[in-house]
C-alpha positions as CSV (number, residue, x, y, z in Angstrom):
1,M,-26.8,38.9,97.7
2,E,-27.7,40.8,94.6
3,S,-25.3,43.2,92.8
4,K,-27.7,46.0,93.5
5,D,-27.3,45.4,97.3
6,F,-23.5,45.5,97.0
7,F,-23.4,49.0,95.6
8,T,-26.0,50.3,98.1
9,N,-24.2,48.7,101.0
10,P,-23.2,51.5,103.6
11,C,-19.9,49.7,104.2
12,L,-18.7,50.2,100.5
13,P,-17.2,53.7,101.0
14,A,-15.3,52.6,104.0
15,L,-14.0,49.6,102.2
16,L,-12.9,51.7,99.2
17,L,-11.2,54.1,101.5
18,A,-9.4,51.3,103.3
19,L,-8.1,49.9,100.0
20,S,-7.0,53.3,98.6
21,V,-5.1,54.6,101.7
22,P,-2.1,52.2,101.3
23,A,-2.0,53.1,97.6
24,L,-1.8,56.8,98.5
25,I,0.8,56.2,101.2
26,F,3.1,53.7,99.4
27,G,2.3,54.8,95.8
28,C,1.0,52.6,93.1
29,A,3.3,54.1,90.4
30,S,7.0,53.6,90.2
31,R,8.9,55.0,93.1
32,Q,11.2,57.9,92.6
33,A,14.7,57.6,93.9
34,I,15.8,60.1,96.5
35,P,19.0,61.8,95.3
36,Q,22.0,60.8,97.2
37,P,24.9,63.3,97.8
38,G,27.7,62.5,95.4
39,K,25.6,60.2,93.2
40,P,23.9,61.3,90.0
41,S,20.1,61.4,90.1
42,E,18.1,59.1,87.9
43,E,17.1,62.1,85.8
44,A,20.8,62.9,85.3
45,V,21.5,59.3,84.3
46,Q,18.5,59.3,82.0
47,S,19.6,62.5,80.3
48,A,22.9,60.8,79.3
49,P,21.5,59.3,76.1
50,D,21.7,62.8,74.5
51,S,25.5,62.7,74.9
52,E,25.6,59.0,73.9
53,S,23.6,59.7,70.7
54,I,26.5,62.0,69.6
55,A,29.1,59.3,70.0
56,P,27.8,57.2,67.1
57,Q,27.7,60.3,64.8
58,Q,31.3,61.1,65.8
59,A,32.4,57.5,65.2
60,A,30.7,57.5,61.8
61,A,32.3,60.9,60.9
62,E,35.7,59.5,61.9
63,E,35.2,56.5,59.7
64,L,34.3,58.8,56.8
65,I,37.4,61.0,57.5
66,D,39.6,57.9,57.4
67,R,38.0,56.8,54.1
68,G,38.5,60.3,52.7
69,R,42.2,60.1,53.7
70,R,42.5,56.8,51.9
71,H,40.9,58.2,48.8
72,L,43.3,61.1,48.9
73,A,46.2,58.6,49.2
74,N,44.9,56.8,46.1
75,V,44.5,60.2,44.3
76,R,40.7,59.9,44.2
77,P,39.7,63.5,45.2
78,N,36.0,63.2,44.1
79,A,35.5,60.1,46.3
80,A,37.3,61.9,49.1
81,I,35.1,65.0,48.8
82,R,32.0,62.9,48.9
83,D,33.0,61.1,52.1
84,L,34.4,64.2,53.8
85,E,31.3,66.2,53.1
86,R,29.2,63.5,54.7
87,A,31.6,63.5,57.7
88,M,31.1,67.3,57.8
89,S,27.3,66.9,58.0
90,L,27.7,64.5,61.0
91,N,30.4,66.4,62.9
92,P,30.9,69.9,61.6
93,S,33.2,70.8,64.5
94,D,36.0,68.4,63.4
95,G,38.8,70.6,61.8
96,Q,40.4,67.6,60.1
97,I,37.5,67.4,57.7
98,Y,38.2,70.9,56.4
99,Y,42.0,70.3,56.1
100,Y,41.4,67.1,54.1
101,L,38.7,68.8,52.0
102,A,41.3,71.5,51.2
103,E,43.7,68.7,50.2
104,A,41.1,67.2,47.9
105,W,40.4,70.6,46.2
106,L,44.2,71.1,45.8
107,M,44.3,67.8,43.9
108,K,41.5,69.0,41.7
109,I,43.5,72.3,41.1
110,D,40.8,74.5,42.6
111,A,42.7,77.0,44.7
112,R,39.7,79.0,45.6
113,R,37.8,76.1,47.3
114,A,41.0,74.8,48.8
115,E,41.7,78.2,50.3
116,T,38.2,78.3,51.8
117,Y,38.5,75.0,53.5
118,N,42.1,75.8,54.6
119,R,40.8,78.9,56.4
120,M,38.0,76.9,58.0
121,A,40.6,74.3,59.2
122,E,42.7,77.1,60.6
123,N,39.7,78.4,62.6
124,H,39.1,75.0,64.1
125,F,42.8,74.5,65.1
126,K,43.6,77.9,66.5
127,N,45.0,76.4,69.7
128,D,46.8,73.4,68.2
129,P,50.3,74.3,67.0
130,D,51.0,71.0,65.3
131,W,47.9,71.3,63.1
132,L,48.6,75.0,62.5
133,V,52.0,74.1,61.0
134,R,50.3,71.6,58.6
135,I,47.7,74.2,57.7
136,A,50.3,76.8,57.0
137,R,52.2,74.4,54.7
138,Q,48.9,73.7,52.9
139,A,48.2,77.4,52.6
140,D,51.7,77.8,50.9
141,R,50.8,75.1,48.4
142,I,47.5,76.8,47.7
143,A,49.3,80.1,47.2
144,E,51.7,78.5,44.7
145,L,48.7,77.1,42.8
146,E,47.1,80.5,42.6
147,Q,50.2,81.9,40.8
């Protein structure tokens, strides 16, 4: 049989239809899961990486905060500021960063900058009485420096 006869064969459309019907019914692409009550859908599970991508940034910010605290303990305010500013760029909602930046600027005897970061720390810890006590003590030390 020549190839020309194959394409002109009247059975060809019926054959193609017979082969395509199962593909239409059962699907040739990946199947979509039917959401089950009480179970998250695949789309919900697939959207989780957005929240997971934040976790490494927070972990990196926490490490930088710890390094900044160690620099402060060793009276190295410039190194502390460098690490704490990097932490701030990764997780600007962490109030500890601002508290420790105020400490670093206190060490550098820059009351204006220390006061700015102290106020920012206070804004982040409005509902945390323990931190508010620390921030108030820091504000007192800043006020003493301004005199």
